[in-house]
C-alpha positions in Angstrom: -32.4 -17.2 -16.0 -29.8 -16.3 -13.4 -31.3 -14.2 -10.6 -28.7 -11.8 -9.1 -28.8 -10.2 -5.7 -26.5 -7.1 -5.1 -25.2 -6.4 -1.7 -23.8 -2.9 -1.2 -25.3 0.1 -2.9 -22.5 2.7 -2.9 -21.3 5.0 -5.6 -19.5 2.2 -7.5 -22.8 0.5 -8.2 -23.6 2.9 -11.0 -20.7 1.5 -13.1 -21.7 -2.1 -12.4 -25.4 -1.3 -13.4 -24.2 0.4 -16.6 -22.3 -2.8 -17.4 -25.5 -4.9 -16.9 -27.5 -2.5 -19.0 -25.0 -2.9 -21.9 -25.3 -6.7 -21.7 -29.1 -6.5 -22.1 -28.8 -4.0 -25.0 -26.3 -6.4 -26.6 -28.7 -9.3 -26.4 -27.1 -11.1 -23.5 -30.3 -11.5 -21.6 -30.3 -14.6 -19.4 -30.1 -12.7 -16.1 -32.1 -10.3 -14.0 -31.2 -8.4 -10.9 -33.9 -9.4 -8.5 -32.7 -8.0 -5.1 -30.8 -5.1 -3.6 -29.3 -5.1 -0.1 -28.0 -2.1 1.9 -27.9 -1.5 5.6 -29.9 1.6 5.0 -32.8 0.6 2.7 -32.9 4.1 1.3 -29.5 3.4 -0.3 -31.1 0.5 -2.2 -34.2 2.5 -3.1 -31.9 5.1 -4.7 -31.2 2.6 -7.5 -34.4 0.5 -7.8 -36.9 2.7 -9.7 -36.7 6.1 -11.3 -38.9 8.6 -9.3 -38.6 6.4 -6.1 -36.4 6.8 -3.1 -33.9 9.6 -2.2 -32.0 11.7 -4.8 -28.8 10.2 -6.2 -25.6 11.0 -4.3 -23.4 13.7 -5.8 -20.4 12.4 -7.7 -17.1 12.4 -5.9 -15.2 12.9 -9.2 -16.0 14.8 -12.5 -17.2 12.6 -15.4 -14.1 13.6 -17.5 -11.9 11.8 -14.9 -13.0 8.5 -16.5 -13.0 6.9 -13.0 -15.8 4.3 -12.5 -16.8 6.3 -9.4 -17.9 9.1 -11.8 -20.3 6.9 -13.8 -23.7 8.6 -14.2 -26.6 7.5 -11.9 -28.8 4.7 -13.3 -31.9 2.9 -12.1 -32.7 -0.8 -12.5 -36.0 -0.1 -14.1 -34.1 1.8 -16.9 -33.0 -1.5 -18.3 -35.1 -4.2 -16.7 -38.6 -2.7 -16.3 -40.0 -6.2 -16.4 -38.5 -7.2 -13.0 -39.7 -6.7 -9.5 -36.7 -6.0 -7.2 -36.8 -6.9 -3.5 -35.0 -4.7 -1.0 -33.2 -6.0 2.0 -31.3 -4.4 4.9 -29.6 -7.7 6.0 -27.6 -9.8 3.5 -28.4 -12.9 5.5 -32.1 -12.4 4.9 -31.4 -11.9 1.2 -29.5 -15.1 1.0 -32.1 -17.2 2.7 -35.1 -15.6 1.0 -34.8 -17.8 -2.1 -35.0 -14.8 -4.5 -31.5 -15.0 -5.9 -29.1 -17.6 -7.4 -26.0 -15.5 -7.3 -24.6 -12.6 -5.3 -22.6 -9.6 -6.3 -20.7 -8.2 -3.3 -19.9 -4.5 -3.6 -19.5 -3.8 0.1 -16.6 -2.5 2.1 -13.6 -4.8 2.1 -14.1 -6.0 5.7 -17.4 -7.6 4.7 -16.2 -9.6 1.7 -15.3 -12.8 3.5 -18.3 -12.7 5.7 -20.9 -12.1 2.9 -19.0 -14.4 0.5 -18.8 -17.3 3.0 -22.6 -17.0 3.8 -23.4 -16.9 0.0 -21.2 -19.9 -0.8 -22.5 -21.9 2.2 -26.0 -21.3 0.9 -25.1 -22.7 -2.6 -25.0 -19.3 -4.3 -22.5 -18.2 -6.9 -20.4 -15.2 -6.1 -18.8 -12.2 -7.8 -16.7 -10.1 -5.4 -15.4 -6.6 -6.0 -11.6 -6.3 -5.8 -9.8 -6.8 -3.5 -11.1 -10.3 -3.0 -10.9 -10.1 0.9 -9.3 -8.3 3.8 -6.4 -10.8 4.1 -4.9 -13.7 2.4 -6.4 -16.1 4.9 -9.9 -14.6 4.3 -9.4 -14.9 0.5 -8.3 -18.5 0.8 -11.5 -19.2 2.8 -13.6 -18.1 -0.2 -11.6 -19.9 -2.8 -11.7 -23.2 -0.8 -15.4 -22.9 -0.2 -16.2 -22.3 -3.9 -14.0 -25.2 -5.0 -15.5 -27.6 -2.4 -19.1 -26.7 -3.4 -18.5 -26.5 -7.1 -19.7 -22.9 -7.2 -18.5 -20.1 -9.5 -16.4 -17.5 -7.7 -15.5 -14.4 -9.8 -13.3 -11.5 -9.0 -14.4 -8.1 -10.3 -11.1 -6.7 -11.5 -11.8 -4.4 -14.4 -8.2 -3.5 -15.3 -7.8 -6.8 -17.2 -10.6 -6.3 -19.7 -9.5 -2.9 -21.1 -8.4 -3.0 -24.7 -5.1 -1.4 -23.7 -4.3 -4.1 -21.2 -5.4 -6.9 -23.6 -3.3 -5.4 -26.4 -0.1 -5.1 -24.3 -0.5 -8.7 -23.1 -1.0 -9.9 -26.6 2.0 -8.0 -28.0 4.3 -9.3 -25.3 3.1 -12.9 -25.7 3.6 -12.6 -29.5 7.2 -11.4 -28.9 6.6 -8.1 -30.7 9.1 -6.4 -28.4 11.3 -9.4 -27.9 11.8 -11.0 -24.5 10.3 -8.9 -21.7 12.9 -7.3 -19.4 11.4 -4.3 -17.5 8.1 -2.7 -16.7 7.2 0.6 -15.0 3.9 1.4 -13.3 2.5 4.3 -11.2 3.1 7.8 -10.2 3.1 10.2 -7.2 0.1 12.3 -6.2 -3.2 12.8 -7.9 -6.9 13.1 -7.2 -6.7 12.4 -3.5 -3.4 14.0 -2.6 -2.0 15.2 -0.4 -4.5 14.5 2.5 -8.0 14.0 1.1 -10.2 11.1 2.4 -10.0 8.8 -0.6 -13.4 8.6 -2.5 -15.0 10.1 0.7 -14.8 6.6 2.3 -12.9 6.8 5.6 -12.8 3.0 5.9 -10.0 2.9 3.3 -7.7 4.5 5.8 -8.3 2.0 8.7 -6.4 -1.2 8.8 -9.2 -3.4 10.2 -11.6 -2.2 7.6 -9.4 -1.7 4.5 -6.6 -4.1 5.2 -4.0 -1.7 3.9 -4.0 1.7 2.1 -2.8 2.3 -1.4 -0.8 -0.9 -1.4 -4.0 -2.9 -1.2 -6.7 -0.6 -2.8 -4.5 0.2 -5.7 -1.8 -2.5 -5.4 -4.2 -5.3 -6.2 -5.1 -3.5 -9.5 -1.4 -3.1 -10.4 -0.5 -6.7 -9.3 -3.3 -8.1 -11.4 -2.2 -5.9 -14.4 1.4 -7.0 -13.9 0.7 -10.7 -13.5 -1.6 -10.7 -16.6 0.7 -8.8 -18.9 4.2 -9.7 -17.6 3.6 -13.2 -16.1 3.4 -14.6 -12.6 5.1 -12.8 -9.7 8.0 -14.6 -8.0 9.1 -12.1 -5.3 8.4 -8.6 -4.0 10.7 -6.1 -2.3 8.7 -3.2 -1.1 8.5 -0.1 1.2 5.2 1.3 2.5 4.8 4.5 4.4 2.1 6.7 6.0 3.1 10.3 5.3 -0.3 11.9 6.1 -1.6 10.4 9.4 -4.7 12.5 9.3 -6.9 12.9 6.2 -9.8 15.3 5.7 -12.9 15.5 3.6 -12.0 17.3 0.4 -8.6 17.9 2.0 -10.0 20.7 4.1 -9.4 20.6 7.9 -12.2 23.1 8.3 -14.7 20.6 6.9 -15.1 19.0 10.3 -14.7 15.5 8.9 -11.4 13.7 9.3 -10.0 10.2 9.8 -6.8 9.0 11.5 -5.0 6.9 8.9 -3.2 3.8 10.2 -2.5 2.3 6.7 0.0 3.3 4.0 -0.6 6.2 1.7 2.6 5.5 -0.3 4.4 2.5 -1.6 7.5 1.7 -3.7 8.2 -1.8 -4.8 10.4 -3.9 -7.1 8.8 -7.1 -8.4 10.6 -10.1 -9.9 8.5 -12.1 -12.3 9.0 -15.9 -12.7 10.4 -15.1 -16.2 13.1 -13.0 -14.7 11.6 -9.7 -15.8 11.6 -6.8 -13.3 8.9 -4.4 -12.6 9.1 -1.1 -10.7 6.0 0.1 -8.9 5.2 3.4 -7.2 2.1 5.0 -5.9 1.2 7.7 -3.4 -2.0 9.4 -2.1 0.4 11.8 -0.4 2.6 14.1 -2.4 2.3 17.9 -1.9 2.5 20.4 -4.6 2.2 18.9 -8.1 1.6 15.3 -9.1 4.3 13.4 -11.0 3.6 10.8 -13.5 5.8 8.4 -15.5 5.4 9.5 -19.2 3.7 6.8 -21.2 3.2 4.5 -18.2 2.7 1.7 -17.9 5.9 1.1 -19.9 7.1 -2.4 -21.0 10.6 -2.9 -22.2 11.7 -5.9 -24.2 14.9 -7.1 -25.8 14.2 -5.3 -29.1 11.7 -2.5 -28.3 9.1 -1.2 -25.9 5.4 -0.5 -25.4 5.0 3.1 -24.3 2.3 5.7 -24.5 0.1 3.4 -26.5 2.8 2.7 -29.1 5.0 -0.2 -30.1 8.5 1.4 -30.5 11.2 -0.9 -31.9 15.0 -0.6 -32.0 14.8 -0.2 -35.8 13.0 3.1 -35.3 9.6 1.9 -36.3 6.5 3.0 -34.4 3.0 1.5 -34.5 -0.1 2.2 -32.6 -0.6 -0.6 -30.1 -4.4 -0.8 -30.3 -4.6 -0.5 -34.1 -2.0 -3.4 -34.4 -3.9 -5.5 -31.9 -7.3 -5.1 -33.6 -5.8 -5.8 -37.0 -3.4 -8.7 -36.2 -4.8 -10.6 -33.3 -6.5 -13.9 -33.9 -10.2 -13.3 -34.5 -11.0 -16.1 -32.1 -9.0 -14.3 -29.3 -10.9 -11.1 -30.0 -14.2 -12.9 -30.0 -13.4 -14.4 -26.6 -12.1 -11.2 -25.1 -14.5 -8.7 -26.6 -17.8 -10.4 -27.4 -19.7 -9.2 -30.5 -22.8 -7.2 -29.9 -24.6 -9.2 -32.7 -24.1 -12.5 -30.8 -27.3 -13.5 -29.2 -27.6 -16.5 -26.9 -31.4 -16.4 -27.1 -31.7 -16.2 -30.8 -33.5 -13.3 -32.5 -33.5 -11.8 -36.0 -29.8 -11.3 -36.2 -30.2 -7.7 -37.2 -27.4 -5.5 -35.9 -28.7 -3.2 -33.1 -27.7 0.4 -33.0 -24.2 0.9 -31.5 -24.1 2.5 -28.1 -21.4 3.6 -25.7 -19.3 0.7 -24.5 -18.9 -0.9 -27.9 -16.1 -0.4 -30.5 -17.6 1.7 -33.2 -15.7 -0.2 -36.0 -16.7 -3.7 -35.0 -19.6 -3.7 -32.6 -17.4 -5.5 -30.1 -18.2 -5.1 -26.4 -15.4 -3.0 -24.9 -16.9 -1.9 -21.5 -14.8 -3.6 -18.9 -17.6 -3.9 -16.4 -19.9 -5.5 -18.9 -17.2 -8.0 -20.1 -16.5 -9.1 -16.5 -20.1 -9.6 -15.8 -20.6 -11.5 -19.1 -17.6 -13.8 -18.3 -18.9 -14.6 -14.8 -22.5 -15.3 -16.1 -21.1 -17.5 -18.8 -19.1 -19.5 -16.2 -22.2 -20.0 -14.1 -24.1 -21.3 -17.1 -21.4 -23.8 -18.3 -20.4 -24.7 -14.8 -16.9 -23.6 -13.8 -14.8 -20.5 -13.2 -14.5 -17.3 -15.1 -11.2 -16.1 -16.5 -10.8 -13.7 -13.6 -11.6 -16.1 -10.8 -11.1 -16.4 -7.0 -7.6 -17.9 -7.5 -6.5 -14.8 -9.5 -7.9 -12.6 -6.7 -6.1 -14.6 -4.1 -2.8 -14.2 -5.9 -3.3 -10.5 -6.6 -4.0 -9.9 -2.9 -1.0 -12.0 -1.7 1.3 -10.0 -4.1 -0.1 -6.7 -2.9 0.3 -7.6 0.7 3.8 -8.5 -0.2 4.6 -4.8 -0.5 3.6 -4.2 3.2 5.0 -7.5 4.5 8.3 -6.9 2.8 8.4 -3.4 4.2 7.7 -4.7 7.7 10.3 -7.4 7.5 13.0 -5.4 5.7 13.6 -8.1 3.2 12.3 -9.6 -0.1 9.4 -11.9 0.2 8.2 -14.6 -2.2 4.7 -15.1 -3.5 4.9 -18.7 -2.2 5.6 -17.4 1.3 2.7 -15.1 1.1 0.3 -17.7 -0.2 1.3 -20.4 2.3 1.0 -18.0 5.2 4.7 -18.3 6.2 4.8 -14.5 5.9 1.8 -12.7 7.3 3.1 -10.6 10.2 1.2 -7.5 9.2 -2.0 -9.5 8.6 -2.0 -11.3 11.9 -3.9 -8.5 13.6 -6.5 -8.5 10.9 -6.9 -12.3 11.0 -7.2 -12.3 14.8 -9.8 -9.5 14.8 -12.0 -11.5 12.4 -11.4 -14.9 14.0 -9.4 -16.1 10.9 -6.1 -16.9 12.6 
């Protein structure tokens, strides 16, 4: 039984807990969450037991947005009523208390390397929310510690486990659209434009707490997506700007809550993959008036067709649904690995198929919830000894590539992933590293 301690009890915790609930309902049952930690204990009590603690926070987004921040509130005793959960206000006390074997770090980005290093030094496995750390140096610290101690370090990057991402990667690797040539990601404006405090979390707009703005918070998602589907990144040419230097709660100056933003709210970048394929990225939390999206994005163009808007469109005029093709034609062993079957039970049982619930493909009973799949992959890695598919090295490379947008903008030239990983290029990050004693 793996005992998990969660550090950080913000709004995103609901999505993580729903993932763990799905695992238990699926019969993946060799874990319990035994501790919660938040600087304000009331924030932890908000999740421990129904009827205990303060009322849940109001959602920052409507449920129909589909954003994990909009996940409905959930309590630990909703899905593990058999477990007593300790509450801590200091992560160091949780780590030394002997009540957990592994840590989930869902805190603000500036804490990741501090909490992660303390956990790994104590011999605890770690799963960190993306981005992995506040700088490449800080991320390297975690990867090196995990490797030296033989501990499992997972990166929580939910974009990889979605059926759409898996299907696009499969189709490109199978040569369905020929040799990959081009990819397009992003858009301008949206939920937090033009000047709202993103997710009502001011730290995202401060360099020494968030590392960067959209180039880091969103950029690591996109770089992970690109690296997984299109192949490893070779070089990045980017431009990052701050068009809205002051941001307001709900975008209303009269709210009385504002933050001075000293990180980017907009980026444009051209990425060259090792294969020679090119990717164009754009993103903005600025953008007045109306948002602009790329129809069908992300779009992937190959030498004899493209993947666009969920369809495989070939030069011969044929169109196929991407997901339908993936489910029908992909190797069952690949599907079993990427989307575990609900009927699979590590602890035995009758073998009866449980009732299907949200988070599972209705036609097959496969687990499709990205949060649950990531947690399953990490827990399996701990049990067998080793690293999950989305491990610390992946997180390090995602972060280096994302910082490449900002570093390239600062230098006015293209930068390589090798330069970013080696530390040869880190002019923007030097202030961060010096502040945290990481230089």
